[in-house]
C-alpha positions in Angstrom: -100.1 -25.2 -39.2 -101.2 -25.9 -35.7 -98.5 -27.3 -33.3 -100.1 -29.7 -30.9 -98.9 -30.4 -27.4 -97.9 -33.9 -28.4 -95.8 -32.5 -31.3 -94.1 -30.0 -29.0 -93.1 -32.8 -26.7 -91.5 -34.8 -29.5 -89.8 -31.8 -31.2 -86.1 -32.1 -32.0 -83.5 -30.3 -29.8 -81.8 -27.2 -31.1 -78.1 -26.4 -31.3 -76.0 -23.4 -32.1 -75.3 -22.6 -35.7 -72.4 -24.6 -37.1 -71.1 -21.3 -38.6 -70.2 -20.2 -35.1 -66.7 -21.1 -34.3 -65.6 -20.9 -30.6 -62.0 -19.6 -30.2 -61.5 -21.6 -27.0 -63.1 -24.8 -25.5 -63.9 -22.9 -22.2 -67.4 -23.0 -20.8 -67.8 -20.3 -18.2 -69.1 -21.0 -14.7 -68.4 -17.6 -13.3 -66.0 -14.7 -13.7 -64.6 -11.8 -11.7 -62.2 -9.1 -12.8 -59.5 -10.5 -15.1 -60.4 -14.1 -14.3 -62.8 -16.7 -15.7 -63.6 -19.9 -13.8 -64.5 -22.7 -16.3 -67.0 -25.5 -15.6 -63.9 -27.7 -15.8 -62.8 -26.1 -12.5 -59.8 -24.3 -14.0 -59.1 -20.6 -13.7 -58.2 -18.7 -16.9 -56.6 -15.3 -17.1 -58.8 -13.5 -19.6 -56.9 -11.4 -22.1 -59.9 -11.4 -24.5 -62.5 -9.6 -22.4 -65.3 -10.4 -24.7 -63.4 -8.8 -27.6 -62.7 -5.7 -25.6 -66.1 -5.4 -24.1 -65.7 -6.0 -20.3 -63.7 -2.9 -19.8 -64.1 -2.8 -16.0 -63.5 -6.5 -15.8 -66.0 -9.3 -15.3 -68.8 -8.5 -13.0 -67.4 -5.3 -11.5 -69.4 -4.9 -8.2 -70.5 -1.3 -9.0 -71.7 -2.2 -12.5 -73.5 -5.3 -11.2 -75.2 -3.2 -8.5 -76.3 -0.5 -10.9 -77.9 -3.1 -13.3 -79.5 -5.0 -10.4 -81.0 -1.8 -9.0 -82.3 -0.7 -12.4 -83.9 -4.1 -13.0 -86.2 -3.4 -10.0 -87.4 -0.2 -11.6 -87.8 -0.7 -15.3 -85.9 -3.0 -17.6 -87.1 -1.8 -21.0 -88.4 1.7 -21.7 -88.4 2.3 -25.4 -86.7 5.7 -25.6 -88.7 7.2 -28.4 -91.9 6.3 -26.5 -91.0 7.2 -22.9 -87.7 8.6 -21.6 -85.9 7.0 -18.7 -83.5 8.5 -16.1 -80.4 6.2 -16.8 -80.3 7.5 -20.4 -80.5 11.1 -19.4 -77.8 10.5 -16.8 -75.6 8.6 -19.3 -75.9 11.4 -21.9 -74.9 14.0 -19.3 -71.9 11.9 -18.3 -70.9 11.2 -21.9 -70.8 15.0 -22.4 -68.0 15.2 -19.8 -65.8 12.7 -21.7 -66.7 13.3 -25.4 -64.5 15.6 -27.5 -65.5 19.3 -27.2 -68.2 20.1 -29.7 -69.7 16.6 -29.9 -72.7 17.4 -27.8 -75.5 15.3 -29.4 -75.8 11.6 -29.0 -77.9 8.8 -30.7 -78.0 5.4 -29.1 -78.3 1.9 -30.6 -77.4 -1.6 -29.6 -74.3 -2.7 -31.4 -71.2 -1.3 -33.1 -72.6 -2.3 -36.5 -75.8 -0.4 -35.9 -73.9 2.7 -34.7 -71.6 2.5 -37.8 -74.6 2.4 -40.1 -76.2 5.3 -38.2 -73.1 7.4 -38.7 -73.0 6.6 -42.4 -76.7 7.4 -42.8 -76.1 10.8 -41.0 -73.1 11.6 -43.1 -74.9 11.0 -46.4 -77.9 12.9 -45.3 -75.9 15.8 -44.0 -73.7 16.2 -47.0 -76.1 15.0 -49.8 -73.1 13.0 -51.1 -73.0 9.3 -51.8 -69.4 8.1 -51.3 -67.6 6.8 -48.2 -63.8 6.3 -48.1 -62.6 3.5 -45.8 -59.0 2.3 -45.2 -57.5 -1.1 -45.9 -57.8 -3.4 -42.9 -60.7 -1.6 -41.2 -63.4 -3.5 -39.4 -66.8 -1.8 -39.0 -69.3 -4.6 -38.5 -71.1 -7.6 -40.0 -74.5 -6.2 -41.1 -74.7 -5.5 -44.8 -73.8 -1.8 -44.9 -71.2 -2.2 -42.1 -69.7 -5.3 -43.9 -69.5 -3.2 -47.1 -67.3 -0.8 -45.2 -65.1 -3.6 -43.8 -61.8 -4.7 -45.4 -60.3 -6.6 -42.5 -60.9 -10.0 -44.2 -63.1 -11.4 -46.9 -65.0 -13.6 -44.4 -66.9 -10.6 -43.3 -68.3 -9.7 -46.7 -68.1 -12.7 -49.0 -71.1 -14.8 -50.0 -74.0 -12.3 -49.8 -73.3 -9.8 -52.5 -74.2 -7.3 -53.8 -72.9 -5.1 -51.0 -73.7 -1.4 -50.5 -72.4 0.8 -53.2 -70.5 4.0 -52.8 -67.7 2.5 -50.7 -64.1 3.1 -51.8 -60.9 1.9 -50.1 -57.6 3.7 -49.7 -54.3 2.2 -48.3 -53.7 2.1 -44.6 -50.1 3.0 -43.4 -49.2 -0.6 -42.4 -45.5 0.0 -42.1 -44.5 -3.5 -41.2 -46.3 -5.0 -44.1 -44.6 -2.7 -46.6 -41.2 -3.1 -44.9 -41.0 0.7 -44.4 -40.7 3.1 -41.5 -43.8 4.8 -40.2 -43.2 8.1 -41.8 -42.7 6.5 -45.3 -45.9 4.5 -44.8 -47.8 7.6 -43.8 -46.5 9.6 -46.8 -47.4 6.8 -49.1 -50.9 6.3 -47.7 -51.7 10.1 -47.9 -50.4 10.3 -51.5 -52.6 7.3 -52.5 -55.6 9.0 -50.8 -55.0 12.2 -52.8 -54.7 10.1 -55.9 -57.9 8.3 -55.2 -59.6 11.7 -54.8 -58.2 12.8 -58.1 -58.8 9.7 -60.1 -61.8 7.9 -58.8 -63.8 9.5 -56.0 -64.4 13.2 -56.5 -64.2 15.1 -53.2 -67.6 16.8 -53.8 -69.1 13.4 -54.2 -67.5 12.1 -50.9 -69.6 12.2 -47.7 -67.0 10.9 -45.2 -63.7 9.3 -44.3 -64.2 6.4 -41.9 -61.3 4.9 -39.9 -60.4 3.2 -36.6 -57.8 4.9 -34.4 -56.4 1.3 -33.9 -57.4 -1.3 -36.5 -59.2 -4.1 -34.6 -59.8 -7.2 -36.6 -57.4 -5.8 -39.2 -54.4 -6.7 -37.0 -54.3 -4.4 -33.9 -52.4 -1.7 -35.8 -52.3 1.8 -34.2 -53.1 4.5 -36.8 -50.2 6.9 -36.8 -51.2 10.3 -35.4 -49.8 12.1 -38.5 -52.1 10.0 -40.7 -55.2 10.9 -38.7 -54.1 14.6 -38.8 -53.7 14.3 -42.6 -57.2 12.9 -42.9 -58.6 15.7 -40.8 -56.8 18.3 -42.9 -58.2 16.8 -46.1 -61.6 16.5 -44.7 -61.7 20.2 -43.8 -60.3 21.2 -47.2 -62.9 19.3 -49.2 -65.9 19.6 -46.9 -65.8 15.8 -46.1 -67.0 14.5 -42.7 -64.4 12.7 -40.6 -65.8 9.7 -38.8 -63.8 7.8 -36.1 -64.8 4.3 -35.3 -63.9 4.1 -31.6 -66.0 0.9 -31.0 -62.9 -1.0 -29.8 -60.3 1.6 -29.2 -62.5 3.9 -27.1 -63.3 4.1 -23.4 -59.8 4.1 -22.1 -58.4 1.1 -23.8 -55.5 2.8 -25.5 -54.3 4.7 -22.4 -56.3 7.8 -23.5 -60.0 8.0 -23.1 -60.4 8.0 -26.9 -58.0 6.3 -29.2 -57.7 9.3 -31.5 -56.5 11.5 -28.6 -53.0 10.2 -29.3 -53.1 12.6 -32.2 -52.8 16.3 -31.1 -55.8 18.7 -31.4 -57.9 16.4 -33.5 -61.7 16.2 -33.2 -63.9 14.0 -35.5 -67.2 15.2 -36.9 -68.8 11.9 -35.8 -67.5 9.5 -33.1 -68.8 5.9 -32.8 -68.6 4.0 -29.5 -69.8 0.6 -28.2 -68.0 -2.4 -26.7 -66.5 -1.1 -23.4 -69.2 1.5 -23.0 -71.2 -0.6 -20.6 -68.9 -3.3 -19.4 -70.7 -6.1 -21.2 -74.3 -4.8 -21.6 -75.3 -4.2 -25.3 -75.4 -0.5 -26.0 -73.7 1.7 -28.6 -73.8 5.4 -29.6 -72.8 8.0 -32.2 -71.9 11.5 -31.1 -71.8 14.6 -33.3 -72.4 18.3 -32.9 -76.1 19.3 -32.5 -75.8 21.2 -35.8 -74.7 18.1 -37.7 -77.0 15.7 -35.9 -79.9 18.0 -36.7 -79.3 17.3 -40.4 -80.5 13.7 -39.9 -83.9 13.3 -41.7 -87.0 12.8 -39.5 -87.5 9.2 -38.6 -84.0 8.1 -39.6 -82.9 7.4 -36.1 -84.6 5.0 -33.7 -84.8 1.3 -32.8 -86.6 -0.9 -30.4 -83.9 -1.7 -27.9 -81.6 1.3 -28.4 -80.6 3.0 -25.1 -82.0 0.2 -23.0 -82.5 1.3 -19.4 -80.4 -1.5 -17.8 -77.6 -1.1 -20.3 -77.6 2.7 -19.8 -77.4 2.2 -16.0 -74.5 -0.1 -16.5 -72.8 2.5 -18.8 -73.2 5.2 -16.2 -71.6 2.9 -13.6 -68.8 2.1 -16.1 -67.9 5.8 -16.6 -67.9 6.3 -12.8 -65.6 3.3 -12.3 -63.2 4.3 -15.0 -63.0 7.8 -13.5 -62.9 6.8 -9.8 -60.4 3.9 -10.3 -58.1 5.9 -12.7 -58.4 3.2 -15.2 -57.3 5.2 -18.2 -54.0 5.8 -16.6 -53.9 2.1 -15.5 -54.4 1.1 -19.1 -51.5 3.3 -20.2 -49.1 2.0 -17.5 -50.1 -1.6 -17.7 -50.1 -1.4 -21.5 -46.5 -0.2 -21.5 -45.6 -3.1 -19.2 -47.3 -5.5 -21.6 -45.8 -4.1 -24.7 -42.3 -4.0 -23.2 -42.6 -7.6 -22.0 -43.9 -8.8 -25.4 -41.1 -7.1 -27.2 -38.6 -8.9 -25.0 -40.3 -12.2 -25.6 -40.4 -11.5 -29.4 -36.6 -11.2 -29.4 -36.4 -14.9 -28.6 -38.6 -16.1 -31.4 -38.0 -15.7 -35.2 -41.7 -16.6 -35.7 -42.7 -13.2 -34.4 -42.3 -10.5 -37.0 -43.8 -7.5 -35.2 -45.2 -6.5 -31.8 -47.3 -3.3 -31.6 -50.1 -1.7 -29.7 -51.5 1.2 -27.7 -52.4 0.7 -24.1 -54.2 -2.6 -23.5 -54.6 -3.3 -27.2 -51.6 -5.3 -28.3 -50.9 -7.5 -31.4 -48.2 -10.1 -32.1 -47.7 -10.8 -35.8 -46.5 -14.3 -36.7 -44.5 -14.7 -40.0 -42.4 -17.2 -41.8 -39.9 -16.5 -44.7 -40.6 -17.4 -48.3 -38.2 -18.6 -50.9 -36.9 -15.0 -51.4 -36.4 -14.7 -47.6 -39.3 -12.2 -47.3 -41.5 -12.4 -44.3 -45.0 -13.7 -45.1 -48.0 -14.2 -42.8 -48.0 -17.5 -40.8 -51.6 -18.1 -39.8 -50.9 -21.6 -38.7 -48.4 -20.4 -36.1 -50.8 -17.8 -34.8 -53.6 -20.4 -34.5 -51.3 -22.9 -32.8 -50.2 -20.2 -30.3 -53.8 -19.0 -29.6 -55.0 -22.5 -29.0 -52.0 -23.4 -26.8 -52.4 -20.3 -24.6 -55.7 -21.7 -23.3 -53.9 -24.8 -22.1 -51.5 -22.5 -20.2 -54.5 -20.8 -18.5 -54.4 -17.6 -20.7 -57.3 -16.7 -23.1 -56.3 -14.9 -26.3 -57.7 -14.3 -29.8 -56.4 -14.0 -33.3 -57.0 -11.3 -35.9 -55.7 -9.8 -39.1 -56.8 -10.4 -42.7 -54.5 -13.4 -42.9 -55.3 -14.6 -39.3 -51.7 -14.4 -38.3 -51.9 -11.9 -35.4 -52.5 -12.9 -31.8 -54.2 -10.1 -29.9 -54.2 -9.5 -26.2 -57.0 -7.4 -24.7 -56.9 -7.3 -20.9 -59.5 -5.5 -18.9 -58.7 -1.9 -17.8 -58.6 -3.2 -14.2 -55.7 -5.6 -14.9 -53.0 -5.5 -12.3 -49.2 -5.4 -12.6 -49.1 -9.0 -11.3 -51.7 -10.2 -13.8 -49.8 -8.6 -16.7 -46.6 -10.3 -15.4 -48.4 -13.6 -15.2 -49.9 -13.2 -18.6 -46.5 -12.6 -20.1 -45.1 -15.6 -18.3 -47.8 -17.8 -19.6 -47.5 -16.4 -23.1 -43.7 -17.0 -23.1 -44.3 -20.6 -21.9 -46.8 -21.2 -24.7 -44.3 -20.0 -27.3 -41.6 -22.3 -25.9 -44.0 -25.2 -26.2 -45.3 -24.4 -29.6 -41.9 -23.8 -31.1 -39.9 -26.4 -29.0 -38.9 -28.4 -32.0 -38.9 -25.6 -34.6 -35.4 -24.3 -35.2 -36.8 -21.5 -37.2 -39.3 -20.5 -34.5 -36.8 -19.8 -31.8 -33.6 -17.8 -31.7 
């Protein structure tokens, strides 16, 4: 059908999909560092950072300058057609921060793409079909990545059948079980061993896939001993160990990589995205050259992967993180944030648990059932998340039940900004639970 000029002039206007739900009513005019200025003229302290993406804060001058300069040279150079300097430089710089032995990198655009590339590599390298994931993990929204995701049914419902060969094992969610961390780890490792005995034969299993801190699953740090237990079992059975560092990587947890809180542990494949380029879309997987060489010819590629402007921004991001000592800042400011939240939680019965690593903190809201057992309170979390915006603080929710409020400040956040964020969060809770005798102590 031919579209005439007259028809184009009378065409309907378009709008965003109604399936997209905005967490806040804020429309951004401009942003800098930890702050967003809305078109309403108000300033908001941003503890969402694009879901952990703007690692060096909004519009860091060095990242902006790197992107602007690259735009004057070449914007898109498809990297399986012609190579470009920013990608070569980024690969060299990543070599300096990646775990020893992970010396080969493949680039894509998003976390989901990188996850799927990691799974493809694992299956090709081992000639095994099965992937074991852990309850509460989030690995993306594309079909294969959603098949690996157990952080909530909304990510995988409605478009079955999903990818086969995926099996789930319990995550050591100590608060949910009402146990200590050691008891939860022992249980989860026993259940994994049972799964390998009863359902998923080790010699049919290509990989374990886990996040060092569950993201959408509730901002739950994975206990180091659990990661170490997975590494030991992977080695014993010839299973590849994949760490999804999409959200926990690039300094966010107070270590450069989230898994580095576990001693002497190196994955076989590491996945990174989000904070890699301070807001520009780029992702990557890293493995040893030996392992990466087992990818079948033609199995890695993509039109936009390793985009020149995104790569230049990623180079600048790594330099800023190093030069401004942002990993250490994340550790120190994270301790300040966690301590402050724990003190605030002591005043509100509605808060069941506060946890986090570095600048990845979650506050779990609960209520008690008829048997006086804590159960998720998604309504309370939603009310708090919405109310923080009115207090000038941007936050998000997460968790399978939607009952966790997560705080994700930029790595450049200052002591004063954390203090202000805590003040605004406490004021929000006082407002939300002002007339709730169960909500406050």
